[in-house]
C-alpha positions in Angstrom: 12.4 -12.9 -22.0 14.1 -11.0 -19.1 14.5 -7.7 -21.0 12.8 -4.8 -19.3 13.3 -2.2 -22.0 10.3 0.1 -22.3 9.3 -0.7 -18.7 8.8 2.0 -16.1 9.2 0.8 -12.5 8.6 2.2 -9.1 10.5 0.7 -6.3 10.0 1.7 -2.7 12.6 1.4 -0.1 15.2 1.4 -2.9 18.1 3.5 -1.6 19.7 0.5 0.0 19.6 -3.3 0.5 17.3 -5.3 -1.5 15.4 -2.4 -3.1 18.6 -0.9 -4.4 19.8 -4.3 -5.8 16.5 -4.7 -7.6 16.5 -1.2 -8.9 20.1 -1.5 -10.1 19.6 -4.8 -12.0 16.2 -3.7 -13.4 18.0 -0.7 -14.9 20.7 -2.8 -16.2 17.9 -4.9 -17.9 16.7 -1.8 -19.6 14.0 -0.4 -17.2 13.5 3.1 -16.2 13.4 2.9 -12.4 12.3 5.5 -9.7 14.4 5.4 -6.6 12.4 6.1 -3.5 12.9 6.3 0.2 12.5 8.9 2.9 15.8 10.6 2.6 16.2 12.6 -0.7 20.2 12.6 -0.6 20.3 8.9 -0.4 17.8 8.5 -3.3 19.7 10.9 -5.4 23.1 9.2 -4.7 21.7 5.7 -5.7 20.1 7.1 -8.9 23.5 8.7 -9.8 25.3 5.4 -9.0 23.0 3.5 -11.2 23.0 5.9 -14.1 26.8 6.0 -14.0 27.0 2.2 -14.1 24.8 1.9 -17.2 26.4 0.9 -20.5 26.5 3.2 -23.4 23.2 2.9 -25.4 21.2 1.3 -22.5 17.6 2.2 -22.3 17.8 2.1 -18.5 17.6 5.1 -16.3 17.1 6.0 -12.7 15.5 9.0 -11.2 15.0 10.0 -7.6 11.6 10.8 -5.9 11.7 10.7 -2.2 8.6 9.3 -0.4 7.5 8.5 3.1 5.3 5.5 2.8 3.4 6.1 6.0 1.9 9.1 4.2 -0.9 8.6 1.7 -0.2 12.0 0.2 3.4 11.2 -0.1 2.8 8.0 -1.9 0.4 9.7 -4.3 3.1 12.3 -4.9 5.5 9.4 -5.7 3.0 8.2 -8.4 2.2 11.5 -9.8 5.8 12.6 -10.1 6.7 9.4 -11.8 4.2 9.9 -14.3 5.5 13.3 -15.0 9.0 11.9 -15.5 8.4 8.5 -17.2 4.7 8.2 -18.2 2.9 5.0 -17.5 3.9 2.8 -14.5 4.2 -0.6 -15.8 5.8 -2.4 -12.6 5.4 -1.6 -8.9 7.7 -3.1 -6.4 6.6 -2.6 -2.8 9.9 -3.3 -0.9 9.9 -0.6 1.9 9.1 -1.9 5.4 10.1 -1.2 9.0 10.4 -3.1 12.2 11.1 -0.9 15.4 10.8 -3.7 17.8 12.9 -6.7 18.4 11.7 -8.9 21.1 8.7 -11.1 22.4 5.2 -10.1 21.4 4.0 -9.7 25.1 6.4 -6.6 25.4 5.8 -4.7 22.2 4.4 -1.3 22.7 1.1 -0.5 21.0 2.6 2.3 18.9 5.3 -0.1 17.5 2.7 -2.6 16.5 0.6 0.0 14.8 3.7 1.4 12.9 4.5 -2.1 11.7 1.0 -2.9 10.4 0.6 0.5 8.8 4.0 0.7 7.1 4.2 -3.0 6.0 0.5 -3.6 5.0 -1.6 -0.5 4.7 1.1 1.4 2.6 1.2 -1.4 0.2 -2.5 -1.5 0.0 -2.5 2.2 -0.7 0.2 2.3 -3.2 -1.1 -0.8 -5.2 -4.6 0.9 -5.5 -2.9 4.1 -6.8 -1.3 2.3 -9.8 -4.0 -0.4 -10.5 -6.4 1.9 -12.5 -3.9 2.6 -15.1 -2.6 -1.1 -15.3 -6.4 -2.1 -15.6 -6.8 0.5 -18.4 -3.8 -0.8 -20.2 -4.7 -4.4 -19.5 -1.1 -5.0 -18.3 0.9 -4.6 -15.2 3.1 -6.3 -12.6 3.1 -5.7 -8.9 5.8 -7.2 -6.6 5.7 -7.2 -2.9 8.9 -8.0 -0.9 7.7 -10.1 2.0 9.8 -12.4 4.2 10.1 -16.0 5.3 9.1 -14.5 8.6 5.4 -14.6 7.1 5.9 -18.5 7.0 7.2 -19.2 10.4 6.6 -18.2 14.0 9.2 -16.1 15.7 10.0 -15.4 19.4 11.4 -11.9 18.5 9.8 -10.6 15.3 6.1 -11.5 16.1 4.4 -8.3 14.7 6.8 -8.0 11.8 6.1 -11.7 10.8 2.3 -11.1 11.1 2.6 -8.1 8.7 4.7 -10.2 6.2 2.1 -13.0 6.2 -0.5 -10.4 5.5 1.6 -9.1 2.6 1.3 -12.6 1.1 -2.5 -12.6 1.4 -2.6 -9.1 -0.1 -0.8 -10.6 -3.1 -3.3 -13.4 -3.5 -6.3 -11.2 -3.0 -5.0 -8.6 -5.6 -4.2 -11.3 -8.1 -7.8 -12.8 -7.8 -9.3 -9.4 -8.2 -7.3 -8.1 -11.1 -6.1 -11.1 -13.0 -8.8 -10.7 -15.7 -7.1 -7.4 -16.6 -3.7 -9.2 -17.1 -2.4 -7.8 -14.0 0.1 -10.2 -12.1 0.8 -9.8 -8.5 3.4 -11.8 -6.8 5.6 -11.7 -3.5 9.2 -12.6 -2.8 9.9 -14.1 0.6 13.7 -13.6 1.3 15.4 -15.5 4.0 18.3 -13.9 6.0 19.8 -11.3 3.6 23.0 -9.2 4.6 21.3 -5.8 4.6 21.3 -3.0 7.2 17.7 -3.8 7.9 18.5 -7.2 9.0 21.6 -6.2 10.9 20.1 -7.2 14.3 19.8 -10.8 13.0 23.1 -11.5 11.1 25.3 -9.6 13.5 24.1 -11.8 16.5 26.3 -14.8 16.1 23.8 -17.2 17.6 21.0 -16.1 15.3 23.3 -16.2 12.3 24.4 -19.9 13.1 20.8 -21.1 13.7 19.8 -19.4 10.3 22.7 -20.8 8.2 23.9 -24.1 9.9 21.0 -26.1 9.0 20.3 -24.5 5.7 21.4 -26.4 2.5 23.5 -23.4 1.4 24.8 -22.8 4.8 25.4 -19.1 4.2 23.6 -15.7 4.4 22.2 -14.2 1.2 23.1 -11.1 -0.5 20.7 -8.5 -1.9 21.7 -9.1 -5.6 20.5 -12.6 -5.1 16.9 -11.3 -4.7 16.9 -9.0 -7.6 16.7 -11.8 -10.2 13.3 -13.0 -9.0 12.0 -9.4 -9.3 13.1 -9.2 -12.9 11.5 -12.6 -13.7 8.2 -11.4 -12.2 8.3 -8.0 -14.1 9.4 -9.3 -17.4 7.7 -11.4 -20.0 9.3 -14.5 -18.6 6.8 -14.3 -15.7 3.6 -13.6 -17.5 1.9 -16.7 -16.3 2.9 -16.3 -12.7 0.4 -14.7 -10.3 -0.8 -14.8 -6.7 2.5 -16.7 -5.6 5.2 -16.2 -3.2 8.6 -17.2 -4.2 10.8 -18.2 -1.2 14.6 -17.3 -1.7 16.3 -18.4 1.6 19.2 -20.8 0.7 16.8 -23.6 1.8 16.3 -22.3 5.4 12.6 -23.1 5.5 13.0 -26.7 4.2 15.6 -27.9 6.5 
């Protein structure tokens, strides 16, 4: 049920962290994956690393197509180039996001607020609408947006980022309602604190790390690979009756 053979997957922000882990595990599950982030050399290195790790006879494969998610033209190029290499796009994983500001909302510069909203919401809106027509024509497709538990909780230091991640959850619900009749499934993953470069400001701060882990049932930080399995579930035949949902993967942090 979790086999992804024959699936072509585009994953933004996949040169490191959660996106890289998802790409690697999807390729091991048989998918052909497009590695994408702003830096071409980083994308190429990850694609090579994945291809070198695949067992003989695997249908999995990784290619590198750099993309700046803040550019609509660059996103369209990502879709077009993936079509040239792999053909149809069966699964889209919107993982790329940014957060240039850490601190109280009263002090966030307008340009930082705008960058967060554009990269974390509008780029996902753009990219989803670029792949939806072919999924609709095929009557099949899966879209996964990597959100955050920040979208479920208030934060004194991640206000704008949290707002954007709550919006991503609503984007998932809206798209699921609009396109469910065409057998297109749209879901979100909301990770807790994961040990990635993106979240370094959180887990390198001992006070924040202690608050995030001491009361959580599993009492530890998460690893990128621990998010990948949920993405495979959502992309595979195991998840064909799941849509419009946000799956929280946080070691129990939000329940304690």
